[in-house]
A tleap script that builds the chain and sets N, CA, C and O, in Angstrom:
source leaprc.protein.ff14SB
mol = sequence {
  NMET LEU ASN GLU THR LYS LEU SER GLY ILE
  GLY THR LEU ARG PHE LEU GLY ALA ASN GLU
  ILE VAL MET ASN GLU TYR LEU GLY GLY ILE
  VAL LEU ARG TYR ILE ALA THR HIE GLY SER
  GLY ASP ASP SER GLU THR LEU ASP PRO THR
  LEU PRO ALA PRO GLN ASP LEU GLY GLY GLY
  ALA CTRP
}
set mol.1.N position { 14.081 5.327 -1.191 }
set mol.1.CA position { 13.678 4.769 -2.439 }
set mol.1.C position { 12.524 4.894 -3.348 }
set mol.1.O position { 12.482 4.999 -4.573 }
set mol.2.N position { 11.550 4.856 -2.404 }
set mol.2.CA position { 9.973 5.234 -3.139 }
set mol.2.C position { 9.424 6.348 -2.704 }
set mol.2.O position { 8.221 6.575 -2.836 }
set mol.3.N position { 10.398 7.294 -2.043 }
set mol.3.CA position { 9.473 8.412 -1.652 }
set mol.3.C position { 9.200 9.128 -2.707 }
set mol.3.O position { 9.867 9.385 -3.709 }
set mol.4.N position { 7.649 9.565 -2.219 }
set mol.4.CA position { 6.929 10.760 -3.033 }
set mol.4.C position { 6.430 9.895 -4.230 }
set mol.4.O position { 6.079 10.593 -5.181 }
set mol.5.N position { 6.305 8.493 -4.434 }
set mol.5.CA position { 6.088 7.607 -5.476 }
set mol.5.C position { 4.571 7.201 -5.092 }
set mol.5.O position { 4.130 6.670 -4.073 }
set mol.6.N position { 3.878 7.675 -6.365 }
set mol.6.CA position { 2.459 6.947 -6.418 }
set mol.6.C position { 2.278 5.823 -7.014 }
set mol.6.O position { 2.743 5.676 -8.144 }
set mol.7.N position { 1.706 4.997 -6.511 }
set mol.7.CA position { 1.480 3.297 -6.503 }
set mol.7.C position { -0.192 3.093 -6.660 }
set mol.7.O position { -0.971 3.339 -5.740 }
set mol.8.N position { -0.520 2.699 -7.726 }
set mol.8.CA position { -2.078 2.368 -8.090 }
set mol.8.C position { -2.521 1.467 -6.922 }
set mol.8.O position { -2.039 0.396 -6.555 }
set mol.9.N position { -3.396 2.056 -6.509 }
set mol.9.CA position { -4.274 1.125 -5.494 }
set mol.9.C position { -3.868 1.335 -3.924 }
set mol.9.O position { -4.614 0.859 -3.068 }
set mol.10.N position { -2.955 1.885 -3.629 }
set mol.10.CA position { -2.075 2.328 -2.459 }
set mol.10.C position { -1.877 3.996 -2.174 }
set mol.10.O position { -1.954 4.490 -1.049 }
set mol.11.N position { -1.697 4.505 -3.003 }
set mol.11.CA position { -1.638 5.751 -3.330 }
set mol.11.C position { -0.009 6.547 -3.330 }
set mol.11.O position { 0.969 6.182 -3.982 }
set mol.12.N position { -0.092 7.590 -2.495 }
set mol.12.CA position { 1.389 8.300 -2.605 }
set mol.12.C position { 2.146 7.959 -1.247 }
set mol.12.O position { 1.848 8.492 -0.179 }
set mol.13.N position { 3.193 6.981 -1.403 }
set mol.13.CA position { 4.392 6.614 -0.215 }
set mol.13.C position { 5.302 8.057 -0.059 }
set mol.13.O position { 5.695 8.830 -0.933 }
set mol.14.N position { 5.476 8.089 1.502 }
set mol.14.CA position { 6.222 9.201 2.048 }
set mol.14.C position { 7.222 8.412 3.010 }
set mol.14.O position { 6.838 7.785 3.997 }
set mol.15.N position { 8.553 8.520 2.602 }
set mol.15.CA position { 9.675 8.174 3.376 }
set mol.15.C position { 9.803 8.395 4.809 }
set mol.15.O position { 10.262 9.494 5.120 }
set mol.16.N position { 9.454 7.473 5.896 }
set mol.16.CA position { 9.498 8.220 7.256 }
set mol.16.C position { 10.736 7.543 7.948 }
set mol.16.O position { 10.932 7.938 9.098 }
set mol.17.N position { 11.731 6.466 7.398 }
set mol.17.CA position { 13.023 6.403 8.032 }
set mol.17.C position { 13.220 5.055 7.847 }
set mol.17.O position { 12.338 4.334 7.381 }
set mol.18.N position { 14.579 4.556 8.256 }
set mol.18.CA position { 15.035 3.239 8.210 }
set mol.18.C position { 15.629 2.956 9.274 }
set mol.18.O position { 16.165 3.887 9.874 }
set mol.19.N position { 15.711 1.634 9.809 }
set mol.19.CA position { 16.403 1.000 10.816 }
set mol.19.C position { 17.287 -0.172 10.567 }
set mol.19.O position { 16.685 -0.910 9.787 }
set mol.20.N position { 18.307 -0.613 10.842 }
set mol.20.CA position { 19.021 -1.666 10.614 }
set mol.20.C position { 18.662 -2.881 11.710 }
set mol.20.O position { 18.218 -2.506 12.795 }
set mol.21.N position { 18.797 -4.026 11.530 }
set mol.21.CA position { 17.965 -5.080 12.467 }
set mol.21.C position { 19.293 -6.214 12.073 }
set mol.21.O position { 19.611 -6.675 10.976 }
set mol.22.N position { 19.924 -6.447 13.502 }
set mol.22.CA position { 21.033 -7.395 13.579 }
set mol.22.C position { 20.310 -8.712 14.388 }
set mol.22.O position { 20.020 -8.533 15.571 }
set mol.23.N position { 20.076 -9.771 13.885 }
set mol.23.CA position { 19.834 -10.972 14.613 }
set mol.23.C position { 20.901 -11.580 15.081 }
set mol.23.O position { 20.826 -11.743 16.298 }
set mol.24.N position { 21.873 -11.985 14.595 }
set mol.24.CA position { 23.302 -12.553 14.753 }
set mol.24.C position { 24.231 -12.173 13.693 }
set mol.24.O position { 24.005 -11.215 12.953 }
set mol.25.N position { 25.483 -13.054 13.587 }
set mol.25.CA position { 26.080 -12.588 12.639 }
set mol.25.C position { 25.718 -13.060 10.991 }
set mol.25.O position { 26.060 -12.407 10.005 }
set mol.26.N position { 25.160 -13.990 10.970 }
set mol.26.CA position { 24.526 -14.338 9.628 }
set mol.26.C position { 23.396 -13.868 9.245 }
set mol.26.O position { 23.268 -13.764 8.025 }
set mol.27.N position { 22.230 -13.437 10.115 }
set mol.27.CA position { 21.070 -12.938 9.446 }
set mol.27.C position { 20.853 -11.198 10.147 }
set mol.27.O position { 21.046 -10.922 11.331 }
set mol.28.N position { 20.488 -10.373 9.251 }
set mol.28.CA position { 19.985 -9.093 9.560 }
set mol.28.C position { 19.137 -8.514 8.379 }
set mol.28.O position { 18.926 -9.212 7.388 }
set mol.29.N position { 18.628 -7.179 8.486 }
set mol.29.CA position { 18.276 -6.785 7.558 }
set mol.29.C position { 18.026 -5.272 7.723 }
set mol.29.O position { 18.422 -4.579 8.660 }
set mol.30.N position { 17.209 -4.823 6.519 }
set mol.30.CA position { 16.708 -3.302 7.149 }
set mol.30.C position { 15.246 -3.153 7.155 }
set mol.30.O position { 14.517 -3.599 6.269 }
set mol.31.N position { 14.817 -2.457 8.274 }
set mol.31.CA position { 13.450 -2.066 7.746 }
set mol.31.C position { 13.133 -0.660 7.499 }
set mol.31.O position { 13.351 0.305 8.231 }
set mol.32.N position { 12.463 -0.716 6.099 }
set mol.32.CA position { 12.101 0.677 5.463 }
set mol.32.C position { 10.518 1.047 6.064 }
set mol.32.O position { 9.628 0.201 6.145 }
set mol.33.N position { 10.371 2.452 6.455 }
set mol.33.CA position { 9.390 2.666 7.001 }
set mol.33.C position { 8.575 3.715 5.727 }
set mol.33.O position { 9.128 4.601 5.075 }
set mol.34.N position { 7.250 3.321 5.649 }
set mol.34.CA position { 6.609 4.659 4.615 }
set mol.34.C position { 5.394 4.978 5.200 }
set mol.34.O position { 4.963 4.179 6.032 }
set mol.35.N position { 4.770 5.935 4.958 }
set mol.35.CA position { 3.063 6.558 5.104 }
set mol.35.C position { 2.715 6.524 3.887 }
set mol.35.O position { 3.371 7.094 3.014 }
set mol.36.N position { 1.377 5.692 3.594 }
set mol.36.CA position { 0.829 6.015 2.519 }
set mol.36.C position { -0.444 6.877 2.482 }
set mol.36.O position { -1.258 6.696 3.387 }
set mol.37.N position { -0.690 7.741 1.590 }
set mol.37.CA position { -1.619 8.581 1.316 }
set mol.37.C position { -2.561 8.327 0.310 }
set mol.37.O position { -2.311 8.647 -0.852 }
set mol.38.N position { -3.871 7.655 0.700 }
set mol.38.CA position { -4.650 7.418 -0.646 }
set mol.38.C position { -5.572 8.481 -0.746 }
set mol.38.O position { -6.129 8.986 0.229 }
set mol.39.N position { -5.721 8.791 -1.813 }
set mol.39.CA position { -6.712 9.914 -2.298 }
set mol.39.C position { -7.757 9.270 -3.397 }
set mol.39.O position { -7.499 8.506 -4.327 }
set mol.40.N position { -8.950 9.798 -3.010 }
set mol.40.CA position { -9.859 9.610 -3.809 }
set mol.40.C position { -9.668 9.730 -5.366 }
set mol.40.O position { -10.560 9.229 -6.050 }
set mol.41.N position { -8.763 10.246 -5.917 }
set mol.41.CA position { -8.718 10.493 -7.558 }
set mol.41.C position { -7.993 9.131 -7.882 }
set mol.41.O position { -7.843 8.842 -9.070 }
set mol.42.N position { -7.562 8.330 -6.967 }
set mol.42.CA position { -6.575 7.146 -7.470 }
set mol.42.C position { -7.520 6.095 -8.193 }
set mol.42.O position { -7.368 5.564 -9.293 }
set mol.43.N position { -8.869 5.897 -6.962 }
set mol.43.CA position { -9.907 5.216 -7.420 }
set mol.43.C position { -10.734 5.297 -8.716 }
set mol.43.O position { -11.100 4.300 -9.339 }
set mol.44.N position { -10.981 6.489 -9.046 }
set mol.44.CA position { -11.945 7.093 -10.247 }
set mol.44.C position { -11.042 6.756 -11.373 }
set mol.44.O position { -11.470 6.950 -12.511 }
set mol.45.N position { -10.145 6.396 -11.249 }
set mol.45.CA position { -9.224 6.130 -12.680 }
set mol.45.C position { -9.446 4.804 -12.912 }
set mol.45.O position { -9.604 4.468 -14.086 }
set mol.46.N position { -9.500 3.890 -11.967 }
set mol.46.CA position { -9.358 2.385 -12.598 }
set mol.46.C position { -11.018 1.563 -12.338 }
set mol.46.O position { -11.406 0.622 -13.031 }
set mol.47.N position { -11.947 2.288 -11.001 }
set mol.47.CA position { -13.025 1.637 -11.152 }
set mol.47.C position { -13.981 1.719 -12.488 }
set mol.47.O position { -13.987 2.523 -13.421 }
set mol.48.N position { -14.749 0.617 -12.217 }
set mol.48.CA position { -16.153 0.521 -13.260 }
set mol.48.C position { -17.112 0.687 -12.937 }
set mol.48.O position { -17.664 -0.308 -12.468 }
set mol.49.N position { -17.895 1.945 -12.964 }
set mol.49.CA position { -19.438 1.622 -12.163 }
set mol.49.C position { -20.219 0.727 -12.651 }
set mol.49.O position { -21.290 0.646 -12.049 }
set mol.50.N position { -20.074 -0.038 -13.595 }
set mol.50.CA position { -21.062 -0.948 -13.990 }
set mol.50.C position { -20.727 -2.221 -13.435 }
set mol.50.O position { -21.542 -3.076 -13.783 }
set mol.51.N position { -19.560 -2.775 -12.485 }
set mol.51.CA position { -19.678 -3.948 -12.104 }
set mol.51.C position { -19.944 -3.746 -10.400 }
set mol.51.O position { -19.584 -2.751 -9.772 }
set mol.52.N position { -20.510 -4.683 -9.940 }
set mol.52.CA position { -21.192 -5.109 -8.544 }
set mol.52.C position { -19.689 -4.887 -7.542 }
set mol.52.O position { -18.614 -5.425 -7.807 }
set mol.53.N position { -19.951 -3.943 -6.331 }
set mol.53.CA position { -19.093 -3.884 -5.276 }
set mol.53.C position { -18.820 -5.249 -4.733 }
set mol.53.O position { -19.664 -6.101 -5.008 }
set mol.54.N position { -17.815 -5.603 -4.027 }
set mol.54.CA position { -17.497 -6.789 -3.403 }
set mol.54.C position { -18.730 -7.230 -2.196 }
set mol.54.O position { -18.884 -8.412 -1.890 }
set mol.55.N position { -19.396 -6.343 -1.699 }
set mol.55.CA position { -20.233 -6.504 -0.609 }
set mol.55.C position { -21.530 -6.668 -0.816 }
set mol.55.O position { -22.354 -7.099 -0.009 }
set mol.56.N position { -21.767 -6.188 -2.313 }
set mol.56.CA position { -23.138 -6.404 -3.194 }
set mol.56.C position { -23.357 -7.925 -3.685 }
set mol.56.O position { -24.455 -8.334 -4.061 }
set mol.57.N position { -22.139 -8.752 -3.639 }
set mol.57.CA position { -22.391 -10.020 -4.624 }
set mol.57.C position { -22.637 -10.981 -3.254 }
set mol.57.O position { -22.716 -12.177 -3.534 }
set mol.58.N position { -22.750 -10.706 -2.038 }
set mol.58.CA position { -23.425 -11.748 -1.123 }
set mol.58.C position { -22.670 -12.854 -0.928 }
set mol.58.O position { -21.837 -13.114 -1.796 }
set mol.59.N position { -22.779 -13.625 0.093 }
set mol.59.CA position { -22.241 -14.991 -0.002 }
set mol.59.C position { -20.719 -15.304 0.462 }
set mol.59.O position { -20.310 -16.465 0.482 }
set mol.60.N position { -19.939 -14.255 0.818 }
set mol.60.CA position { -18.949 -14.032 0.902 }
set mol.60.C position { -18.096 -14.101 2.670 }
set mol.60.O position { -18.899 -13.984 3.595 }
set mol.61.N position { -17.339 -14.190 2.875 }
set mol.61.CA position { -16.753 -14.173 4.389 }
set mol.61.C position { -16.424 -12.817 4.843 }
set mol.61.O position { -16.289 -12.743 6.065 }
set mol.62.N position { -16.243 -11.633 4.137 }
set mol.62.CA position { -16.057 -10.762 4.221 }
set mol.62.C position { -17.013 -9.801 4.546 }
set mol.62.O position { -16.688 -8.618 4.647 }
savepdb mol mol.pdb
quit
């Protein structure tokens, strides 16, 4: 579905597989597994170097 798709802030997705889950006769679903590869080029397109980084703001719980 999203194989080899590049998502902003996440990176490139590679499809690993899918599994069916059956909980009962009324409830079930599908698990889709992906691996995301984040490249440094993804950040350079959207970062504004004039803004402070979150860790530089102080006072946060992070």
